[in-house]
C-alpha positions in Angstrom: -30.2 -39.9 97.9 -33.9 -39.8 97.3 -35.6 -41.5 94.4 -36.6 -38.3 92.7 -32.9 -37.1 92.8 -31.7 -40.5 91.4 -34.3 -40.2 88.6 -33.2 -36.6 87.8 -29.5 -37.8 87.8 -30.4 -40.7 85.4 -32.3 -38.2 83.1 -29.4 -35.9 82.8 -27.0 -38.7 82.1 -29.3 -40.0 79.3 -29.6 -36.6 77.8 -25.7 -36.2 77.9 -25.2 -39.6 76.3 -27.8 -38.9 73.6 -26.1 -35.5 72.8 -22.8 -37.1 72.6 -24.0 -39.8 70.2 -25.7 -37.3 68.0 -22.4 -35.2 67.8 -20.3 -38.4 67.1 -22.7 -39.6 64.3 -23.2 -36.1 62.6 -20.8 -35.7 59.7 -20.1 -32.0 58.8 -21.1 -31.2 55.4 -18.4 -29.3 53.4 -19.1 -27.9 49.9 -16.3 -28.6 47.5 -16.2 -26.6 44.4 -16.7 -28.7 41.5 -13.5 -29.1 39.4 -14.7 -31.7 36.9 -14.6 -29.2 34.0 -11.0 -28.3 34.5 -10.0 -31.7 35.1 -11.7 -32.8 31.8 -10.1 -30.0 29.9 -6.6 -30.8 31.3 -7.2 -34.4 30.4 -8.2 -33.7 26.9 -5.2 -31.5 26.4 -2.9 -34.2 27.6 -4.6 -36.8 25.4 -4.2 -34.5 22.4 -0.5 -33.9 23.2 0.0 -37.8 23.3 -1.7 -38.2 20.0 0.3 -35.6 18.4 3.7 -36.9 19.8 2.8 -40.4 18.6 1.9 -39.0 15.1 5.1 -37.0 14.9 7.2 -40.1 15.8 5.4 -42.4 13.3 4.9 -40.0 10.4 8.1 -37.9 10.5 10.4 -40.1 12.4 10.9 -37.7 15.4 12.4 -39.3 18.4 9.7 -40.0 21.1 11.2 -37.6 23.8 11.6 -34.8 21.1 8.1 -35.5 19.7 6.7 -34.9 23.3 8.6 -31.7 23.7 7.5 -30.4 20.4 3.8 -31.4 21.1 3.9 -29.7 24.4 5.4 -26.5 23.0 2.7 -26.4 20.4 0.0 -26.7 22.9 1.6 -24.0 25.2 1.9 -21.6 22.3 -1.5 -22.3 20.9 -3.0 -21.5 24.3 -1.0 -18.4 24.8 -1.5 -16.8 21.3 -5.0 -18.3 20.8 -3.7 -19.9 17.6 -5.0 -23.3 16.4 -2.5 -26.1 17.3 -3.2 -27.7 13.9 -2.1 -24.5 12.3 1.2 -24.4 14.1 2.0 -28.0 13.4 1.2 -27.4 9.8 3.6 -24.5 9.5 6.4 -26.5 11.3 5.8 -29.3 8.8 6.0 -27.1 5.9 9.0 -25.1 7.1 11.2 -27.9 8.5 9.5 -31.2 8.5 10.1 -31.2 12.3 13.8 -31.0 12.1 14.8 -28.8 14.9 18.3 -28.0 13.5 17.0 -27.0 10.1 18.7 -24.1 8.3 17.2 -22.1 5.4 17.8 -19.0 3.3 18.6 -15.8 5.2 19.7 -17.7 8.3 16.2 -19.2 8.7 16.6 -21.3 11.8 14.7 -24.2 13.5 11.3 -25.8 13.4 9.5 -22.5 12.3 12.4 -21.2 10.3 12.7 -18.1 12.2 15.0 -15.4 10.5 17.0 -13.8 13.3 17.9 -10.7 11.2 14.2 -9.8 10.7 13.1 -10.3 14.4 15.9 -9.1 16.5 13.7 -7.5 19.2 12.1 -10.8 19.9 15.6 -12.6 20.3 17.3 -10.4 22.6 17.4 -13.0 25.3 17.3 -16.1 23.1 20.5 -18.1 23.4 19.6 -21.1 21.2 17.0 -20.6 18.5 17.1 -24.4 17.5 15.7 -25.2 21.0 12.2 -26.4 20.2 10.4 -24.6 23.0 12.0 -21.4 22.1 11.6 -21.5 18.4 7.9 -22.4 18.5 7.4 -19.6 21.0 9.1 -17.0 18.8 7.6 -18.3 15.6 4.1 -18.1 17.2 4.8 -14.7 18.4 5.9 -13.5 14.9 2.7 -15.0 13.3 0.5 -13.3 16.0 2.3 -10.0 15.2 1.6 -10.4 11.5 -2.1 -11.2 12.3 -2.4 -8.2 14.6 -0.9 -5.9 11.9 -3.3 -7.4 9.4 -6.3 -6.6 11.5 -6.8 -10.2 12.4 -6.6 -11.6 8.9 -4.9 -15.0 9.2 -4.6 -15.5 5.5 -2.6 -12.1 5.2 -0.5 -13.2 8.3 0.4 -16.4 6.6 1.5 -14.7 3.4 3.7 -12.4 5.5 5.2 -15.4 7.3 5.9 -17.4 4.2 6.1 -14.8 1.6 3.3 -15.9 -0.9 -0.3 -16.8 -1.3 0.9 -20.3 -2.3 2.4 -20.7 1.1 -0.7 -19.8 2.8 -2.7 -22.3 0.9 0.0 -24.9 1.4 -0.3 -24.4 5.1 -4.1 -24.5 5.0 -4.0 -27.7 3.2 -1.4 -29.3 5.5 -3.5 -28.4 8.5 -6.1 -30.7 7.3 -3.9 -33.6 8.2 -3.3 -32.4 11.5 -6.6 -31.3 12.7 -8.0 -34.9 13.1 -4.9 -35.7 15.2 -5.4 -32.8 17.6 -9.2 -33.1 17.9 -10.5 -36.3 16.3 -14.1 -35.9 17.4 -14.7 -32.4 16.3 -12.1 -32.0 13.5 -14.8 -32.1 10.7 -16.9 -29.3 12.1 -14.9 -27.3 14.6 -11.2 -28.1 14.0 -9.8 -24.9 15.5 -12.2 -24.2 18.3 -10.3 -21.3 20.0 -10.0 -19.5 16.6 -13.7 -20.0 15.7 -15.2 -18.6 18.9 -18.1 -16.2 18.4 -17.1 -13.9 21.2 -14.1 -12.8 23.3 -13.2 -15.1 26.1 -12.2 -13.4 29.3 -9.8 -16.1 30.1 -7.7 -15.0 27.2 -8.2 -11.4 26.5 -10.3 -8.3 26.4 -9.4 -7.6 22.8 -11.4 -9.1 19.9 -10.3 -8.4 16.3 -12.7 -8.8 13.4 -12.8 -9.9 10.7 -10.6 -13.0 10.4 -10.3 -15.2 7.3 -9.6 -18.7 8.4 -8.0 -21.3 6.0 -9.5 -24.1 8.1 -9.7 -27.8 7.2 -13.3 -27.4 6.0 -12.5 -24.6 3.7 -12.1 -25.4 -0.2 -8.8 -23.8 -1.2 -9.3 -24.0 -5.0 -9.6 -20.8 -7.1 -13.4 -21.4 -7.7 -14.3 -22.0 -4.1 -16.6 -19.6 -2.3 -14.9 -17.3 0.2 -15.3 -18.6 3.8 -17.3 -16.2 6.0 -15.2 -14.1 8.3 -14.9 -15.4 11.9 -14.0 -13.4 15.0 -10.6 -14.0 16.5 -9.4 -14.3 20.1 -6.0 -12.4 20.6 -4.2 -12.3 23.8 -3.6 -8.8 25.0 -0.4 -10.0 27.1 1.7 -9.9 23.9 1.3 -6.1 23.1 4.6 -5.2 25.0 6.4 -8.1 23.5 5.5 -7.0 19.9 6.2 -3.3 20.2 
């Protein structure tokens, strides 16, 4: 083999070796969508549930496992119906003091004291109304229905749910004690963030009902207090078939 042929062969081998090294060292760049926001939101939701369950166990003597179940059910209903979790907790506190087997007048049953005879369409497939997940789901749907009928007026919805203005005021005041538990950092200014949003959120619904009168923790409920400015309300459209 001539010297020139050997040189060409060596150059080819060197080129092949260099190419192989470059391929081996190169790391493909893959764009991974950022999911930090979703992870943070999920983490905050779980932390809030933990705080609520601990509070229910300490304040109301609810068994830990049952407190976790109630806390999770409130979170699910709050997200589904765009209702503030502090509000739902306040209603349960006033209605039953978190006693799932509570019974009241007219057959009122469970945590949110749902009256079966008044809401039969919602209870067609319900086997046990004292079960926390079921009771909170149905009670939240009832409150949502009242609010929808009242054009988004939460004050009117609470009056319909409890039967009086005093009941609505009591729930509003009780919600003050739960707001810091649900969202301790923002409770002073934005305790019910979902309810106080300034615009409809496509994640929830395409329907926005105005005005809404909120009995939030920052609202003075005395007779001489100035009326709180109306706030827009997010309402999930998925419930319309359920409430017809």
